[in-house]
N, CA, C and O atoms as CSV, one atom per row, in Angstrom:
chain,resi,resn,atom,element,x,y,z
A,1,MET,N,N,-64.049,-99.927,139.384
A,1,MET,CA,C,-64.736,-99.227,140.458
A,1,MET,C,C,-66.240,-99.484,140.333
A,1,MET,O,O,-66.824,-99.313,139.263
A,2,SER,N,N,-66.833,-99.884,141.406
A,2,SER,CA,C,-68.262,-100.177,141.415
A,2,SER,C,C,-69.037,-98.979,141.939
A,2,SER,O,O,-68.692,-98.413,142.976
A,3,ILE,N,N,-70.077,-98.597,141.226
A,3,ILE,CA,C,-70.906,-97.474,141.648
A,3,ILE,C,C,-71.857,-97.916,142.756
A,3,ILE,O,O,-72.117,-97.159,143.692
A,4,ILE,N,N,-72.374,-99.134,142.652
A,4,ILE,CA,C,-73.309,-99.652,143.651
A,4,ILE,C,C,-72.497,-100.278,144.779
A,4,ILE,O,O,-71.685,-101.173,144.545
A,5,LYS,N,N,-72.715,-99.814,145.981
A,5,LYS,CA,C,-71.982,-100.333,147.136
A,5,LYS,C,C,-72.803,-101.430,147.817
A,5,LYS,O,O,-74.022,-101.324,147.956
A,6,GLN,N,N,-72.111,-102.466,148.228
A,6,GLN,CA,C,-72.759,-103.557,148.942
A,6,GLN,C,C,-73.181,-103.086,150.330
A,6,GLN,O,O,-72.409,-102.431,151.030
A,7,SER,N,N,-74.380,-103.415,150.717
A,7,SER,CA,C,-74.905,-103.021,152.010
A,7,SER,C,C,-74.675,-104.139,153.028
A,7,SER,O,O,-74.667,-105.319,152.679
A,8,GLU,N,N,-74.491,-103.755,154.273
A,8,GLU,CA,C,-74.348,-104.756,155.323
A,8,GLU,C,C,-75.683,-105.425,155.630
A,8,GLU,O,O,-75.715,-106.571,156.080
A,9,HIS,N,N,-76.774,-104.721,155.392
A,9,HIS,CA,C,-78.115,-105.240,155.679
A,9,HIS,C,C,-78.980,-105.123,154.419
A,9,HIS,O,O,-79.809,-104.219,154.324
A,10,PRO,N,N,-78.795,-106.021,153.463
A,10,PRO,CA,C,-79.621,-105.944,152.245
A,10,PRO,C,C,-81.073,-106.290,152.557
A,10,PRO,O,O,-81.374,-106.929,153.566
A,11,LEU,N,N,-81.956,-105.858,151.678
A,11,LEU,CA,C,-83.378,-106.174,151.852
A,11,LEU,C,C,-83.600,-107.668,151.668
A,11,LEU,O,O,-83.003,-108.294,150.793
A,12,SER,N,N,-84.445,-108.217,152.485
A,12,SER,CA,C,-84.748,-109.640,152.374
A,12,SER,C,C,-85.713,-109.873,151.222
A,12,SER,O,O,-86.383,-108.949,150.760
A,13,THR,N,N,-85.777,-111.093,150.773
A,13,THR,CA,C,-86.671,-111.471,149.688
A,13,THR,C,C,-88.114,-111.361,150.152
A,13,THR,O,O,-88.452,-111.791,151.255
A,14,PHE,N,N,-88.967,-110.784,149.308
A,14,PHE,CA,C,-90.381,-110.653,149.642
A,14,PHE,C,C,-91.062,-111.989,149.390
A,14,PHE,O,O,-91.087,-112.483,148.263
A,15,ARG,N,N,-91.604,-112.556,150.431
A,15,ARG,CA,C,-92.292,-113.848,150.317
A,15,ARG,C,C,-93.767,-113.650,150.654
A,15,ARG,O,O,-94.121,-112.863,151.532
A,16,MET,N,N,-94.618,-114.384,149.936
A,16,MET,CA,C,-96.045,-114.311,150.210
A,16,MET,C,C,-96.646,-115.698,150.097
A,16,MET,O,O,-96.089,-116.583,149.448
A,17,ASP,N,N,-97.792,-115.875,150.737
A,17,ASP,CA,C,-98.438,-117.177,150.727
A,17,ASP,C,C,-99.163,-117.404,149.404
A,17,ASP,O,O,-99.239,-116.508,148.562
A,18,CYS,N,N,-99.686,-118.596,149.235
A,18,CYS,CA,C,-100.327,-118.999,147.981
A,18,CYS,C,C,-101.572,-118.165,147.686
A,18,CYS,O,O,-101.808,-117.807,146.532
A,19,ASN,N,N,-102.365,-117.853,148.694
A,19,ASN,CA,C,-103.583,-117.075,148.485
A,19,ASN,C,C,-103.259,-115.666,147.992
A,19,ASN,O,O,-103.963,-115.131,147.135
A,20,THR,N,N,-102.206,-115.070,148.525
A,20,THR,CA,C,-101.804,-113.738,148.084
A,20,THR,C,C,-101.318,-113.770,146.647
A,20,THR,O,O,-101.637,-112.872,145.868
A,21,LYS,N,N,-100.554,-114.786,146.283
A,21,LYS,CA,C,-100.083,-114.928,144.900
A,21,LYS,C,C,-101.262,-115.092,143.944
A,21,LYS,O,O,-101.289,-114.493,142.869
A,22,LEU,N,N,-102.227,-115.904,144.344
A,22,LEU,CA,C,-103.407,-116.128,143.509
A,22,LEU,C,C,-104.191,-114.827,143.326
A,22,LEU,O,O,-104.631,-114.514,142.220
A,23,ALA,N,N,-104.362,-114.080,144.405
A,23,ALA,CA,C,-105.075,-112.806,144.315
A,23,ALA,C,C,-104.329,-111.831,143.422
A,23,ALA,O,O,-104.954,-111.086,142.667
A,24,LEU,N,N,-103.008,-111.822,143.495
A,24,LEU,CA,C,-102.208,-110.939,142.651
A,24,LEU,C,C,-102.326,-111.322,141.183
A,24,LEU,O,O,-102.415,-110.448,140.321
A,25,VAL,N,N,-102.327,-112.607,140.893
A,25,VAL,CA,C,-102.471,-113.078,139.509
A,25,VAL,C,C,-103.852,-112.725,138.962
A,25,VAL,O,O,-103.965,-112.272,137.823
A,26,ILE,N,N,-104.896,-112.926,139.754
A,26,ILE,CA,C,-106.257,-112.608,139.313
A,26,ILE,C,C,-106.410,-111.108,139.085
A,26,ILE,O,O,-107.020,-110.687,138.102
A,27,SER,N,N,-105.860,-110.306,139.986
A,27,SER,CA,C,-105.944,-108.849,139.838
A,27,SER,C,C,-105.201,-108.377,138.601
A,27,SER,O,O,-105.703,-107.542,137.849
A,28,THR,N,N,-104.009,-108.909,138.390
A,28,THR,CA,C,-103.222,-108.521,137.215
A,28,THR,C,C,-103.931,-108.934,135.929
A,28,THR,O,O,-103.961,-108.169,134.966
A,29,ALA,N,N,-104.497,-110.127,135.908
A,29,ALA,CA,C,-105.226,-110.581,134.724
A,29,ALA,C,C,-106.436,-109.693,134.458
A,29,ALA,O,O,-106.726,-109.377,133.305
A,30,GLY,N,N,-107.150,-109.286,135.517
A,30,GLY,CA,C,-108.297,-108.399,135.344
A,30,GLY,C,C,-107.898,-107.034,134.823
A,30,GLY,O,O,-108.585,-106.468,133.972
A,31,ILE,N,N,-106.800,-106.502,135.322
A,31,ILE,CA,C,-106.321,-105.205,134.842
A,31,ILE,C,C,-105.936,-105.301,133.375
A,31,ILE,O,O,-106.278,-104.421,132.585
A,32,LEU,N,N,-105.228,-106.360,133.005
A,32,LEU,CA,C,-104.832,-106.521,131.605
A,32,LEU,C,C,-106.036,-106.753,130.699
A,32,LEU,O,O,-106.097,-106.227,129.588
A,33,LEU,N,N,-106.990,-107.540,131.178
A,33,LEU,CA,C,-108.154,-107.862,130.353
A,33,LEU,C,C,-109.055,-106.653,130.150
A,33,LEU,O,O,-109.442,-106.357,129.019
A,34,PHE,N,N,-109.393,-105.951,131.222
A,34,PHE,CA,C,-110.357,-104.862,131.119
A,34,PHE,C,C,-109.707,-103.488,130.969
A,34,PHE,O,O,-110.369,-102.545,130.538
A,35,GLY,N,N,-108.448,-103.358,131.307
A,35,GLY,CA,C,-107.803,-102.056,131.229
A,35,GLY,C,C,-107.044,-101.831,129.937
A,35,GLY,O,O,-107.005,-100.712,129.426
A,36,VAL,N,N,-106.447,-102.869,129.411
A,36,VAL,CA,C,-105.600,-102.722,128.233
A,36,VAL,C,C,-106.335,-103.137,126.968
A,36,VAL,O,O,-106.202,-102.491,125.928
A,37,VAL,N,N,-107.100,-104.200,127.052
A,37,VAL,CA,C,-107.776,-104.749,125.877
A,37,VAL,C,C,-109.136,-104.072,125.756
A,37,VAL,O,O,-110.101,-104.482,126.401
A,38,SER,N,N,-109.207,-103.044,124.935
A,38,SER,CA,C,-110.428,-102.238,124.865
A,38,SER,C,C,-111.576,-102.939,124.128
A,38,SER,O,O,-112.735,-102.573,124.322
A,39,TYR,N,N,-111.284,-103.919,123.304
A,39,TYR,CA,C,-112.381,-104.566,122.577
A,39,TYR,C,C,-113.283,-105.367,123.524
A,39,TYR,O,O,-114.400,-105.716,123.144
A,40,VAL,N,N,-112.836,-105.658,124.716
A,40,VAL,CA,C,-113.692,-106.330,125.694
A,40,VAL,C,C,-114.883,-105.437,126.031
A,40,VAL,O,O,-116.008,-105.918,126.162
A,41,TYR,N,N,-114.627,-104.119,126.172
A,41,TYR,CA,C,-115.715,-103.183,126.441
A,41,TYR,C,C,-116.697,-103.139,125.273
A,41,TYR,O,O,-117.908,-103.057,125.482
A,42,ASP,N,N,-116.182,-103.193,124.047
A,42,ASP,CA,C,-117.051,-103.210,122.868
A,42,ASP,C,C,-117.910,-104.471,122.854
A,42,ASP,O,O,-119.082,-104.430,122.478
A,43,TRP,N,N,-117.318,-105.590,123.268
A,43,TRP,CA,C,-118.060,-106.842,123.303
A,43,TRP,C,C,-119.165,-106.790,124.363
A,43,TRP,O,O,-120.278,-107.260,124.130
A,44,ILE,N,N,-118.851,-106.220,125.516
A,44,ILE,CA,C,-119.849,-106.092,126.572
A,44,ILE,C,C,-120.970,-105.165,126.127
A,44,ILE,O,O,-122.141,-105.448,126.379
A,45,ALA,N,N,-120.625,-104.048,125.461
A,45,ALA,CA,C,-121.628,-103.110,124.990
A,45,ALA,C,C,-122.525,-103.744,123.921
A,45,ALA,O,O,-123.733,-103.510,123.903
A,46,ALA,N,N,-121.929,-104.547,123.032
A,46,ALA,CA,C,-122.701,-105.209,121.991
A,46,ALA,C,C,-123.622,-106.269,122.592
A,46,ALA,O,O,-124.736,-106.467,122.106
A,47,ALA,N,N,-123.174,-106.945,123.631
A,47,ALA,CA,C,-123.982,-107.990,124.247
A,47,ALA,C,C,-125.133,-107.385,125.050
A,47,ALA,O,O,-126.163,-108.032,125.239
A,48,ALA,N,N,-124.964,-106.153,125.521
A,48,ALA,CA,C,-126.006,-105.508,126.335
A,48,ALA,C,C,-127.150,-104.996,125.471
A,48,ALA,O,O,-128.248,-104.755,125.974
A,49,LEU,N,N,-126.905,-104.828,124.190
A,49,LEU,CA,C,-127.976,-104.329,123.321
A,49,LEU,C,C,-128.907,-105.405,122.997
A,49,LEU,O,O,-129.879,-105.184,122.274
């Protein structure tokens, strides 16, 4: 017995152009670089002194 039922109208695949993909990659890289890696802030603070 399957819990998930097949739909007659499944969602279509999300497609995007090259510029949108590039913007998404740049945004994700920026979030990972400046949001997760905290030593980047320490490096910026040290360079500002």
